[in-house]
MITIVEX-816145 format. One record per residue (C-alpha): residue number from 1; residue in one letter; z, y, x. Coordinates in nm, 4 decimals, m for minus. Last residue first. Layout:
BEGIN
NODE    n  res        zz        yy        xx
NODE  NUM    A         Z         Y         X
...
This chain:
BEGIN
NODE    n  res        zz        yy        xx
NODE  241    L    0.0114    0.4869   m3.6595
NODE  240    Q    0.3800    0.5739   m3.7155
NODE  239    V    0.4745    0.8538   m3.4724
NODE  238    G    0.7600    0.7549   m3.2414
NODE  237    E    0.6648    0.9865   m2.9576
NODE  236    A    0.5588    0.6810   m2.7559
NODE  235    K    0.3364    0.5793   m3.0492
NODE  234    L    0.1721    0.9219   m3.0464
NODE  233    F    0.1177    0.9054   m2.6724
NODE  232    V   m0.0267    0.5579   m2.6757
NODE  231    D   m0.2473    0.6686   m2.9678
NODE  230    E   m0.3863    0.9535   m2.7560
NODE  229    I   m0.4357    0.7064   m2.4710
NODE  228    T   m0.6695    0.5118   m2.6999
NODE  227    A   m0.7085    0.1670   m2.8597
NODE  226    V   m0.3458    0.0677   m2.9296
NODE  225    Q   m0.1210   m0.2250   m2.8436
NODE  224    Y    0.1468   m0.0100   m2.6722
NODE  223    Q    0.1458   m0.2291   m2.3601
NODE  222    Q   m0.2291   m0.2926   m2.3811
NODE  221    K   m0.3079    0.0773   m2.4155
NODE  220    L   m0.0740    0.1513   m2.1240
NODE  219    K   m0.2318   m0.1250   m1.9168
NODE  218    A   m0.5846    0.0071   m1.9722
NODE  217    P   m0.4846    0.3703   m1.8995
NODE  216    T   m0.3293    0.2585   m1.5671
NODE  215    D    0.0477    0.3034   m1.5404
NODE  214    F    0.3314    0.5535   m1.5656
NODE  213    A    0.5336    0.5698   m1.8880
NODE  212    I    0.8180    0.7839   m2.0243
NODE  211    V    0.7985    1.0443   m1.7490
NODE  210    E    1.0855    1.2643   m1.8629
NODE  209    G    1.1289    1.6298   m1.9613
NODE  208    D    1.0981    1.5742   m2.3368
NODE  207    L    0.7733    1.3780   m2.2950
NODE  206    L    0.5518    1.3323   m1.9927
NODE  205    L    0.3135    1.0385   m1.9837
NODE  204    A    0.2012    0.9677   m1.6258
NODE  203    V   m0.1476    0.8171   m1.6217
NODE  202    Q   m0.3000    0.6231   m1.3353
NODE  201    D   m0.6685    0.5874   m1.2480
NODE  200    A   m0.7618    0.8931   m1.4578
NODE  199    L   m1.0639    0.8953   m1.6910
NODE  198    E   m0.8662    0.7950   m2.0026
NODE  197    A   m0.6546    1.1076   m1.9484
NODE  196    E   m0.9676    1.3079   m2.0177
NODE  195    D   m0.9802    1.1609   m2.3692
NODE  194    M   m0.6272    1.2952   m2.4211
NODE  193    V   m0.7027    1.6589   m2.3539
NODE  192    H   m0.3471    1.7799   m2.2791
NODE  191    T   m0.4301    1.7868   m1.9115
NODE  190    T   m0.2642    1.7906   m1.5738
NODE  189    I   m0.4556    1.6673   m1.2701
NODE  188    L   m0.3247    1.5205   m0.9479
NODE  187    I   m0.6050    1.4172   m0.7103
NODE  186    S   m0.5799    1.2263   m0.3849
NODE  185    R   m0.8847    1.2010   m0.1573
NODE  184    G   m1.0158    0.8687   m0.0265
NODE  183    A   m1.3934    0.9281   m0.0514
NODE  182    D   m1.3901    0.7395   m0.3835
NODE  181    R   m1.1444    0.9997   m0.5154
NODE  180    L   m1.3802    1.2791   m0.4092
NODE  179    K   m1.6695    1.1045   m0.5844
NODE  178    N   m1.4563    1.0574   m0.8976
NODE  177    L   m1.3633    1.4274   m0.8922
NODE  176    E   m1.7354    1.5111   m0.8723
NODE  175    R   m1.8187    1.3011   m1.1770
NODE  174    W   m1.5200    1.4626   m1.3534
NODE  173    V   m1.6609    1.8098   m1.2848
NODE  172    Q   m2.0035    1.7029   m1.4166
NODE  171    R   m1.8481    1.5700   m1.7383
NODE  170    R   m1.6620    1.8969   m1.7843
NODE  169    L   m1.9883    2.0796   m1.7248
NODE  168    A   m2.1531    1.8969   m2.0134
NODE  167    P   m1.8449    1.9378   m2.2383
NODE  166    D   m1.8142    2.3190   m2.1988
NODE  165    I   m1.5278    2.4595   m1.9905
NODE  164    G   m1.2583    2.6633   m2.1661
NODE  163    V   m0.9768    2.4362   m2.0482
NODE  162    T   m1.1221    2.2013   m1.7862
NODE  161    P   m0.8789    2.2586   m1.5009
NODE  160    E   m0.5502    2.2111   m1.6926
NODE  159    D   m0.3465    2.2371   m1.3682
NODE  158    L   m0.5477    2.0891   m1.0813
NODE  157    V   m0.3884    1.9625   m0.7605
NODE  156    I   m0.6365    1.8390   m0.4976
NODE  155    L   m0.5008    1.6602   m0.1913
NODE  154    Q   m0.7149    1.5789    0.1134
NODE  153    P   m0.8848    1.9187    0.0893
NODE  152    Q   m1.2635    1.9280    0.1522
NODE  151    G   m1.2642    2.2940    0.2625
NODE  150    L   m1.3157    2.4584   m0.0756
NODE  149    L   m1.2405    2.2432   m0.3845
NODE  148    A   m0.9582    2.4650   m0.5134
NODE  147    I   m1.1831    2.7737   m0.4840
NODE  146    A   m1.4541    2.6031   m0.6934
NODE  145    L   m1.1913    2.5225   m0.9581
NODE  144    S   m1.0855    2.8871   m0.9749
NODE  143    L   m1.4541    2.9856   m1.0056
NODE  142    R   m1.4978    2.7405   m1.2934
NODE  141    R   m1.1906    2.8755   m1.4710
NODE  140    K   m1.3276    3.2294   m1.4270
NODE  139    M   m1.6624    3.1188   m1.5725
NODE  138    G   m1.4832    2.9751   m1.8777
NODE  137    G   m1.2977    3.3008   m1.9382
NODE  136    S   m1.6244    3.4965   m1.9225
NODE  135    Y   m1.7137    3.6778   m1.5996
NODE  134    G   m1.7707    4.0558   m1.5938
NODE  133    S   m1.4430    4.1284   m1.4093
NODE  132    V   m1.5593    3.8645   m1.1579
NODE  131    R   m1.8385    4.0923   m1.0300
NODE  130    K   m2.1726    3.9175   m1.0222
NODE  129    N   m2.3130    3.7966   m0.6899
NODE  128    L   m2.2049    3.4362   m0.7455
NODE  127    D   m2.3606    3.4080   m1.0922
NODE  126    A   m2.6696    3.1930   m1.0223
NODE  125    T   m2.4708    2.9386   m0.8158
NODE  124    L   m2.1923    2.9095   m1.0755
NODE  123    G   m2.2463    2.5561   m1.2062
NODE  122    V   m1.9070    2.4173   m1.1033
NODE  121    V   m2.0383    2.1584   m0.8568
NODE  120    K   m2.3191    2.3893   m0.7389
NODE  119    A   m2.0765    2.6698   m0.6540
NODE  118    V   m1.8620    2.4183   m0.4632
NODE  117    Y   m2.1513    2.2994   m0.2424
NODE  116    T   m2.3114    2.6358   m0.1592
NODE  115    I   m1.9658    2.7819   m0.0923
NODE  114    E   m1.8821    2.4940    0.1431
NODE  113    H   m2.2026    2.5259    0.3505
NODE  112    V   m2.1715    2.9020    0.3994
NODE  111    I   m1.7974    2.8791    0.4729
NODE  110    E   m1.8440    2.5939    0.7221
NODE  109    S   m2.0837    2.8088    0.9281
NODE  108    K   m1.8383    3.0990    0.9346
NODE  107    S   m1.5393    2.8751    1.0222
NODE  106    L   m1.2864    2.7667    0.7609
NODE  105    G   m0.9226    2.8695    0.8061
NODE  104    K   m0.8060    2.8125    0.4480
NODE  103    M   m0.7508    3.1883    0.4086
NODE  102    K   m1.1092    3.2342    0.5299
NODE  101    A   m1.2301    3.0065    0.2487
NODE  100    F   m1.0179    3.2056    0.0026
NODE   99    F   m1.1845    3.5368    0.1012
NODE   98    V   m1.5364    3.3880    0.1140
NODE   97    L   m1.4919    3.2348   m0.2322
NODE   96    N   m1.3683    3.5630   m0.3809
NODE   95    E   m1.6582    3.7495   m0.2173
NODE   94    Q   m1.9099    3.5033   m0.3687
NODE   93    G   m1.7594    3.5393   m0.7169
NODE   92    S   m1.7906    3.9156   m0.6821
NODE   91    L   m1.4908    4.1380   m0.6133
NODE   90    T   m1.3195    4.3777   m0.8555
NODE   89    E   m1.1575    4.0886   m1.0464
NODE   88    Y   m0.9865    3.9338   m0.7444
NODE   87    L   m0.8872    3.5956   m0.8847
NODE   86    A   m0.5599    3.4210   m0.9678
NODE   85    D   m0.6707    3.2329   m1.2810
NODE   84    T   m0.3839    3.1047   m1.4917
NODE   83    Q   m0.3283    2.7297   m1.5112
NODE   82    A   m0.3283    2.7104   m1.1336
NODE   81    M   m0.5921    2.5396   m0.9208
NODE   80    Y   m0.4699    2.4028   m0.5912
NODE   79    G   m0.6658    2.2499   m0.3010
NODE   78    I   m0.4299    2.1129   m0.0377
NODE   77    K   m0.5029    2.0251    0.3264
NODE   76    A   m0.5241    2.3932    0.4294
NODE   75    L   m0.1824    2.4484    0.2702
NODE   74    L   m0.0169    2.1926    0.4974
NODE   73    Q    0.0394    2.4358    0.7857
NODE   72    R    0.2232    2.6760    0.5550
NODE   71    Q    0.4828    2.4230    0.4499
NODE   70    P    0.6305    2.4921    0.1052
NODE   69    M    0.6997    2.2109    0.0520
NODE   68    T    0.9121    1.9156    0.1596
NODE   67    Q    0.7216    1.6902    0.3966
NODE   66    G    0.5884    1.3334    0.3762
NODE   65    F    0.2288    1.4426    0.3082
NODE   64    V    0.3745    1.6201    0.0021
NODE   63    T    0.7413    1.5613   m0.0780
NODE   62    A    0.9420    1.6336   m0.3915
NODE   61    T    1.3128    1.5573   m0.3918
NODE   60    G    1.5931    1.5268   m0.6459
NODE   59    N    1.8146    1.7939   m0.7979
NODE   58    D    1.8027    2.1561   m0.9093
NODE   57    A    1.4414    2.1745   m0.7905
NODE   56    K    1.3145    2.4956   m0.6333
NODE   55    E    0.9938    2.6531   m0.7605
NODE   54    M    0.6737    2.7370   m0.5739
NODE   53    G    0.7306    2.4434   m0.3375
NODE   52    L    0.4053    2.2621   m0.4118
NODE   51    T    0.5746    1.9705   m0.5877
NODE   50    L    0.8163    2.1991   m0.7745
NODE   49    K    0.5259    2.4120   m0.9009
NODE   48    I    0.3314    2.1016   m1.0044
NODE   47    I    0.6258    1.9566   m1.1953
NODE   46    T    0.6793    2.2952   m1.3648
NODE   45    S    0.3133    2.2991   m1.4731
NODE   44    K    0.3596    1.9671   m1.6536
NODE   43    G    0.6936    2.0610   m1.8126
NODE   42    A    0.6464    1.9446   m2.1719
NODE   41    G    0.5685    2.3001   m2.2870
NODE   40    S    0.2209    2.2105   m2.4098
NODE   39    P    0.2092    1.8405   m2.4990
NODE   38    G    0.1916    1.5777   m2.2267
NODE   37    I   m0.0335    1.4354   m1.9636
NODE   36    L   m0.0151    1.4029   m1.5877
NODE   35    G   m0.3362    1.2298   m1.4837
NODE   34    V   m0.3303    1.0655   m1.1426
NODE   33    I   m0.6637    1.0298   m0.9645
NODE   32    Q   m0.6353    0.7919   m0.6698
NODE   31    G   m0.7978    0.7464   m0.3303
NODE   30    P   m0.4837    0.8302   m0.1366
NODE   29    V   m0.1530    0.7717   m0.3216
NODE   28    V    0.0151    0.9821   m0.5908
NODE   27    T    0.3756    0.8957   m0.6655
NODE   26    F    0.6112    0.9135   m0.9607
NODE   25    N    0.9692    0.9891   m1.0569
NODE   24    I    1.0972    1.2709   m1.2785
NODE   23    D    1.4570    1.2676   m1.3973
NODE   22    K    1.5407    1.5401   m1.6492
NODE   21    L    1.2769    1.8128   m1.6290
NODE   20    I    1.3120    2.1206   m1.8501
NODE   19    T    1.6937    2.1157   m1.8734
NODE   18    Q    1.7916    2.4262   m2.0722
NODE   17    T    2.1183    2.6037   m1.9921
NODE   16    G    1.9487    2.8565   m1.7650
NODE   15    F    1.6154    2.7109   m1.6588
NODE   14    K    1.6879    2.3626   m1.5314
NODE   13    K    1.4799    2.1341   m1.3117
NODE   12    V    1.5564    1.7752   m1.2137
NODE   11    L    1.3443    1.5574   m0.9871
NODE   10    H    1.4699    1.1998   m0.9409
NODE    9    T    1.2069    1.1233   m0.6751
NODE    8    L    0.8594    1.2774   m0.6608
NODE    7    N    0.6308    1.1485   m0.3847
NODE    6    I    0.2907    1.3081   m0.3323
NODE    5    I    0.0612    1.1762   m0.0573
NODE    4    A    0.2175    0.8306   m0.0892
NODE    3    A    0.1681    0.5963    0.2054
NODE    2    A   m0.1036    0.3384    0.1426
NODE    1    M    0.0000    0.0000    0.0000
């Protein structure tokens, strides 16, 4: 078994008197897409923030590449796409990509090659010279995804990446994620789109601050004796199907 790229052990997070995450345990290994699914407000984004060191856990440990984040030297190995777009609106799409590529330490020749590749993946090649303030919401999501993919990161963490993206492009994005997975990369993706969860290698079901199940989509459907991941989720919530 390959060493875990992400390892979450007994993670607990409280905000005031409210416990958002109770006891979170799961791993992401190389060459695997892990889907973290749950309703809005279940704590998916909080798990990502704790993993990447943006928030501090009240208990438990989160390690990435065997180290507790944040670690500046590891950032170049991680592609991260937040739920809210952090883009420079006054710059063009191209200028945003160049800025973030430089932040990741890419050389001039790498930058040209990488931008061509990521823009193609997200279908933004024709719009790179437009100012981001003129982009639609969906285009901004696509640019954020392109930024996360810059520099061939070993770990890609995507928080609701396909919200506002049309079905054809969503399919293209997933094709690319599968290629990256097959090349040995690790991908953690949060989604509340249940049919997307079917596309992950492992699914972590998050409910009321706990991972209530963590297995392959096929095994979860078998375990709960239902046909879809959505039904797994409903049954886990105690909904009569």
